[in-house]
N, C-alpha and C positions, 0 to 999 in steps of 0.2 A: 354162403354157407345157412344162413337162417331162414329161406324160404327154400334146401332142400329138407334138413328139419318138419319141416314144418307139416313137406308132402310125406315125407317118414311116419309122422305120426296122423296123418291119413288116411296113411295106407294099412296101419297098423292097425287102424276103426276097422278099416271096410273090411277085415280080412278077419278080424278076432268078434267083432259085437255081430250080437242080429240084428237083423233089420227087415223094414216092412217089404224091401225088394231082394230079390235075392243078390248074391256076395260079388258074381259073375255081373250080372245087368251095373251094377255098381260099380265095379273099375276098370270096366269094359271103356263104358260111360262118363267116367274121370280122368283117366288115362289122355281119353280124347279131345276133353276140355283143356287140359292143361298142357298139352304139344304145340294146343291151339293157340293155349291161350300164349303162349312164348315166340311162336314165331308167327302168326296170322296177328298176333295185335298190337307186336313192335316194328312189323314190315309194314299193315296198308293203315294210309289215314284215317280220321276217325268221317261218318260216310250218313247223311240225313238216309240215306234206307237201308232196313234193315237187315243181316246176316242169318242164315237162317242153321240151325243143325237139325240130325237127327239126335235124341234120346228114346230110348226103351220104347222104339216104334212111332213114336210121335216127331212131329216137324216144329222144331222150337225158332223165333225170330227174337231178333237180341241184338244189339250195339257192341257190346262188349263180352270179350271172352273172360276180362278177369273180373267183372261183377258177374260173369255167370258163373264164375266157379266159386265166388261169393255162397250165391244163393246153395249152388248144387250142393254144397262141405255141410254149409247150415241145415238143408230140409233134407239130403238124401244119409249123407255119409251120419251126420250125428243125428237125423231122425227126430227130429220136434218137436215133429205136427201128429206123435203113429197115438192113438189113442193109447190107454190105457186101460178104458173097460176093452171086456172079451165079448166084444153084445153087434153085433150085425148090423153096417151103419146104413141110413136109410136116407140122413138129411145131412150137409153137412152147407156150415159157411165159413164162405171164404174172406175175409175184414182185409181188403190189402191186395188183391190180385196180382198185382206189378205186372209182372209181361205173358202169367199162368205159372209159375217153377212149383208153384203150392195146387195149384187145381192141376201137371199132372205130375204130385205126387200122388195127391186124394182119386184120381181117378186110377192110376196102377196099381198104390195098396188097395184103396173102395173102388175099383170096377161098374159094381152096384149100385153104388147111391147116389141120392139126386143133389148138384153143387150150385151154389149163388153165391157171386162172387162180386165182391163190388170194390170198384179200382176207377178212383178219382183225377190223376191224371191225362189230357188226354193226347200224352203221346204212349204211355202205358198201355190206356186203356183200349188203342188201335192197333198194339203188337198181342191187347192178350185179343179180340174181338178175330180176329186171324188169325192167333195159332187154336179156339173152339173153331172152326170154319171150315181151314185145312183139315184136321184133322174127327173131325167129325161126332163132338162132342157134345150130340146130345140131350145131353143129360147135366150141362153144366149151364144154366144161364144169369149170365155178366151183368153188371148194375152200372152204368156207368158216373155213379158221385161216391159225394162219401163220403160214414158213417159219422157221425155227430148223433152229441144232446138233444138236437133241435132241431129243426128241418127247414129247407130254404135254403138263401145262399150265401159262403162262405168263403172268406179270402184261405186261396192255397197255396204255396210254396213250392213253386217245382223248377225241375231245372233247364236244359237246353236238349232239343229232341232227343241229339244222339248223346248225352250223358253215359246215360243206362247207371246214376249213381240209386240208393236205394233209400234217402229219407226224407224224398220227397214229404210234403205231408204240411197240416196246418197250421201247426209252430216252430218248422222249421226257419230258424234269423239267418242261414247262410250267409252269405254277401254276395257269392256267385247266382245267388237262386232269385228267380223272378212272382212276383206276384200275380194271382189270376182267380179268375172268379171261376166257381163248380157250385151244382149243387151239392145239400145234403138231405141227410137224410136219417130218421130212426131205425135203428133196428126192430125193433117191437111193431112196425108196423108190416113187419114182412117174414114175424113166426107168424104164421096160422094153423101151423103145425110143432109136432118135438123135435127137435135140434137135438138129433147123437155127437154134434161136434162142431163146436164154435169155433173158429181161427179169430188172432184181431193180432194184423201187423201194420197200426195206422199212426205209426207216427208220434203217440201221444195224444190224443187222441180217445184213447183202451179207457180212460179212468171216469171220463163222460161217456160212456157210450154202456158199461156197467153200468150205471147208475140210474142211466134213463132204462134199461132193460127190472131193473130195480123198482125203480120210482112206476114202471106200469105192469109192474108184478108178469110179466113175461118171461123173467128170466128161470119162474120152475121150467119153464118147457124146455131149457136146453138142461143133458146130462153131464157134457165138459166141455172145457176152455183152456183155451192153451193161448195165453199170450204174450206177446213182447210190453216188458211193462220199460220205460221210462225215466229214471228216475232224475235226469237234468229235466224235465218240461214238469212231472209230479213228483212231486216231497221226498214222498218215500209213501210204499206200501201199506203198510201198516193198517190204514181206516179201510182200505175197498179191500183188504185177506178178510178181516173182522166184520167187512161185510154181509160179503157170500160163506163167509161161515156158520153165518144167521141166515141165510137162505138158502141152508142146507150142503153145501159145500164141503171137503174135503182143499188142503190146500197140499202141491210138491212146487216148490225150489226146481229146476232145471239145471244142472253145472254144463258149462263148454265150456271151461277150463283146463279140460282135457285136448284140447285143443287152441282154443288158443288164451296165449296169457291175462290179457286183460280187455275189459269190454266193461263199458257205461251201464247197455241196457242188457236185460235178460230176462231169459223165459218164465213164467207163471204157470204152471197146471191147474184145475180145481175143477173135480169131478166129484161125483153125488154116488157113493158105495148102498145108500137103498134105492 
């Protein structure tokens, strides 16, 4: 009953909210995903081989329909990465590419934008690379590295290849996770031109990445930021907000309570008005 109520809320949001993608395409894609999540995820055993589905005329590779549904709700139904600025998007940075759902959104809503996507997890990066290749997304560059406050090698906590979980990261301490070493890079090294939209979903590393941009003065090249903030890792957002305000940004909290009753993480938007 609770799940049915959740689906009703999702369909209400799809039908009565404006979105970056067409209502009909979101409605069709979401219906297909939840049907498959209930009938295929429950019937089939997890496999090391990825599954494939078609969303918005692009082939998407993944391991679990359940996690794919969760990402779809956040990215396409809540439209959490849609820009607040009515400007042409030339460059988008995708921090935390995972299997490519954010890239799918950006290439659908902003088809002419150049996108650079960072993903450190080897198994997720493999799916991201296949997604880019299968769909001929030549405007997308992918980097197999973690965004961090400094470059080098860093410990990264991930799961088995078939888990599909979304909280792998530098600060993940779940008992089921395993620690591996991955390359880390600073975002400032990749900012050679103005960035219209910076998306960060990097499981707690976002504060260090923003601080490095401020210290290197490369923050001046960024016009808009959409960031998932993790208070269980970073005590509070007040200091970060103050620093970005001093750098010329306005701040806006993104409210997901219309769909999710309780969540410790939340989105923050920062954008320049001049």
